[in-house]
Structures are given as C-alpha cells and as structure tokens.
KEKE-3310 file (N, C-alpha, C; in steps of 0.2 Angstrom, whole numbers, plus 5000, padded with zeros to 4 digits):
npx = (5202:5214:5209:5203:5214:5220:5211:5213:5227:5225:5218:5227:5237:5230:5229:5231:5245:5245:5236:5244:5254:5248:5243:5255:5260:5250:5253:5266:5264:5256:5265:5276:5275:5277:5289:5297:5296:5302:5315:5318:5318:5329:5339:5339:5343:5356:5361:5361:5370:5386:5395:5389:5390:5403:5405:5411:5420:5438:5449:5458:5456:5456:5468:5481:5485:5499:5514:5525:5538:5536:5529:5539:5548:5541:5541:5531:5531:5537:5552)
npy = (5025:5032:5044:5047:5047:5058:5068:5066:5071:5084:5088:5087:5096:5108:5109:5117:5124:5119:5108:5100:5097:5089:5078:5073:5068:5058:5049:5045:5039:5028:5021:5018:5005:4996:4999:4996:4983:4979:4983:4975:4963:4964:4965:4952:4945:4949:4944:4931:4930:4928:4935:4948:4951:4954:4966:4982:4980:4980:4972:4958:4958:4965:4976:4982:4998:5007:5009:5023:5018:5008:5015:5024:5015:5010:5021:5030:5041:5058:5065)
npz = (4687:4685:4684:4696:4704:4699:4703:4717:4718:4714:4725:4735:4732:4734:4748:4764:4772:4786:4784:4776:4784:4793:4785:4781:4794:4796:4785:4788:4800:4796:4787:4795:4803:4792:4787:4798:4799:4787:4790:4800:4794:4786:4795:4801:4790:4789:4800:4798:4787:4785:4778:4777:4790:4792:4785:4786:4795:4799:4788:4793:4806:4823:4824:4834:4839:4833:4842:4846:4843:4834:4824:4820:4814:4804:4796:4798:4806:4806:4809)
capx = (5207:5219:5205:5202:5221:5221:5207:5217:5233:5223:5216:5233:5240:5226:5229:5234:5251:5243:5233:5249:5258:5243:5243:5262:5260:5246:5256:5272:5261:5254:5271:5281:5275:5279:5296:5300:5296:5308:5322:5319:5320:5336:5344:5339:5347:5363:5364:5362:5375:5393:5399:5386:5392:5410:5406:5412:5426:5444:5452:5464:5454:5458:5475:5483:5488:5506:5517:5529:5543:5533:5527:5545:5551:5537:5541:5525:5532:5542:5556)
capy = (5024:5037:5050:5048:5049:5065:5072:5066:5075:5091:5090:5087:5102:5113:5109:5122:5121:5115:5101:5096:5094:5083:5073:5070:5064:5052:5045:5043:5034:5022:5018:5016:4998:4992:5001:4993:4976:4978:4984:4969:4957:4965:4963:4945:4943:4951:4940:4924:4930:4930:4941:4954:4953:4956:4972:4988:4978:4980:4966:4956:4959:4971:4977:4987:5005:5006:5014:5027:5015:5004:5020:5026:5010:5010:5028:5034:5047:5062:5068)
capz = (4692:4684:4685:4703:4706:4697:4708:4723:4717:4714:4732:4739:4730:4737:4755:4767:4776:4792:4782:4773:4790:4796:4780:4782:4800:4795:4780:4791:4805:4792:4784:4800:4804:4786:4787:4804:4797:4782:4793:4804:4789:4784:4801:4801:4784:4790:4806:4795:4782:4788:4774:4779:4797:4792:4782:4791:4800:4796:4787:4798:4813:4827:4824:4839:4837:4833:4847:4843:4840:4828:4819:4817:4810:4797:4792:4799:4810:4803:4814)
cpx = (5211:5215:5204:5209:5223:5218:5211:5223:5231:5221:5222:5237:5237:5226:5233:5240:5250:5240:5239:5253:5254:5244:5250:5263:5256:5250:5262:5269:5259:5260:5276:5281:5278:5287:5300:5301:5302:5314:5323:5321:5327:5341:5344:5343:5354:5365:5365:5368:5381:5396:5396:5389:5399:5411:5407:5417:5432:5446:5458:5462:5456:5465:5476:5486:5495:5509:5522:5535:5541:5532:5534:5548:5547:5538:5535:5526:5538:5546:5558)
cpy = (5030:5044:5052:5050:5056:5070:5072:5071:5082:5093:5091:5094:5108:5113:5115:5119:5117:5108:5097:5093:5088:5077:5069:5066:5058:5047:5042:5037:5028:5018:5015:5008:4994:4993:4997:4985:4974:4979:4978:4963:4958:4963:4956:4942:4944:4946:4933:4924:4932:4935:4947:4956:4956:4963:4978:4986:4978:4973:4964:4957:4965:4972:4983:4993:5004:5011:5018:5024:5011:5009:5023:5021:5009:5016:5032:5041:5051:5065:5075)
cpz = (4691:4685:4692:4706:4704:4702:4715:4723:4718:4721:4736:4738:4733:4744:4758:4770:4782:4789:4779:4778:4793:4792:4781:4788:4799:4790:4784:4796:4802:4789:4789:4802:4798:4786:4792:4802:4792:4785:4797:4800:4787:4789:4802:4796:4786:4796:4803:4790:4785:4784:4776:4786:4797:4789:4788:4796:4796:4794:4791:4805:4817:4827:4829:4836:4837:4838:4843:4840:4834:4822:4816:4813:4804:4793:4793:4802:4806:4809:4813)
residu = (MET:SER:ARG:SER:LEU:GLU:LYS:LEU:ALA:ASP:LYS:MET:ILE:LYS:LEU:SER:PRO:GLU:GLU:GLN:GLN:LYS:LEU:GLN:LEU:ILE:ILE:LYS:ALA:LYS:LEU:LEU:PRO:GLU:ILE:ALA:LYS:LYS:GLN:GLN:GLY:LEU:LEU:GLN:GLN:GLN:ILE:LYS:ASN:PRO:GLN:MET:GLN:GLN:MET:GLY:GLN:ARG:PRO:GLY:GLY:ASN:MET:PRO:MET:PRO:ASN:SER:ARG:ASP:ALA:ALA:MET:ARG:GLY:LEU:LEU:ARG:GLY)
# end
C-alpha cells in the first residue's frame, strides 16, 4: 500500500502545470458534494442549537444608536 502511494506521489510531482490544473479541478469536483453535506450538517446543528444562533449577535439585543445628546451625556463626544 505505501509503495503504491509513493509511486502515485512520484507521478503527481512529475505532472506538467496543465496536468496539475486538471488534477486540481478533478479533485475539487469530487470533494464538493462531501463538503456541501458537511456544511449542511453544520447549518442544521446551528439551527437546532440556540446558543449557536446567538453567536455573532450583540448581547442585549438590538441597541439603538445613541443620538448626539445621549452620546454627549455618556461622554462619547468631545466638544
């Protein structure tokens, strides 16, 4: 098994740039369905897990932007 892998590696190293690009496209095409399934599974997990849903959201919900009066009272504006 390891000997055949070494031969395969040798063949891959000897590929021309055009052959390397073709091989890259073939490998990507074969892996895309598997990657899509994994991503779909992660999305389903995220939907089921409320903690995951809250990630990326500000704590305390949607706070309105302070107007100039509020900002001045909080010392956010410099006069």
